C-alpha positions in Angstrom: 275.3 -21.3 114.0 272.9 -19.6 111.6 269.6 -18.2 112.8 267.0 -16.8 110.7 264.4 -14.2 111.7 261.2 -13.0 109.8 261.5 -9.3 109.1 258.7 -7.1 108.2 259.8 -4.0 106.0 257.3 -1.2 105.3 258.1 2.0 102.8 257.5 4.9 104.9 256.1 8.3 103.9 259.7 9.9 103.6 260.6 7.3 101.0 262.7 5.3 103.3 262.0 1.9 104.7 261.2 0.7 108.3 262.3 -2.7 109.5 260.7 -4.5 112.3 261.9 -7.9 113.9 258.6 -9.4 115.4 260.7 -12.3 117.2 263.0 -9.7 118.9 260.8 -7.1 120.8 262.1 -3.6 120.1 264.4 -4.6 117.2 263.6 -1.9 114.7 265.7 -0.1 112.2 265.5 1.7 109.0 267.3 2.9 105.9 266.9 5.1 102.9 266.8 2.1 100.5 265.5 -1.2 100.7 269.0 -2.7 100.5 270.4 -0.2 103.3 267.4 -1.1 105.4 268.1 -5.1 105.0 271.7 -4.3 106.0 270.7 -2.3 109.0 268.3 -5.0 110.1 271.2 -7.7 109.8 273.3 -5.6 112.0 270.3 -4.9 114.5 269.7 -8.4 114.8 273.3 -9.4 115.4 273.5 -6.4 118.2 270.3 -7.5 119.8 271.5 -11.2 120.0 275.0 -10.1 121.3 273.3 -7.9 123.9 271.0 -10.7 125.1 274.0 -13.1 125.4 275.9 -10.4 127.3 273.1 -10.1 130.0 272.6 -13.9 130.2 269.2 -13.9 128.7 268.0 -16.6 126.1 268.1 -15.9 122.5 264.7 -16.3 120.8 264.5 -18.8 118.1 261.8 -19.0 115.4 260.5 -22.2 114.4 259.3 -23.1 111.2 255.5 -23.2 110.7 254.0 -25.7 108.3 250.7 -24.9 106.9 248.7 -27.4 104.9 245.9 -26.1 102.8 
């Protein structure tokens, strides 16, 4: 099953990138490059989901939101 999560990526003062996954509280990672940060985010998300499953907690699912303007 494929799941998608919104990630917020921000360039930090040291020149690297910090990534936060709002739907997964505490799921934060970083990388020296944008590509490394995104790869680390994928790993962090996978680990987070695996940990939730291991302890019997539900895995959060993001629902698409439609906005009509």
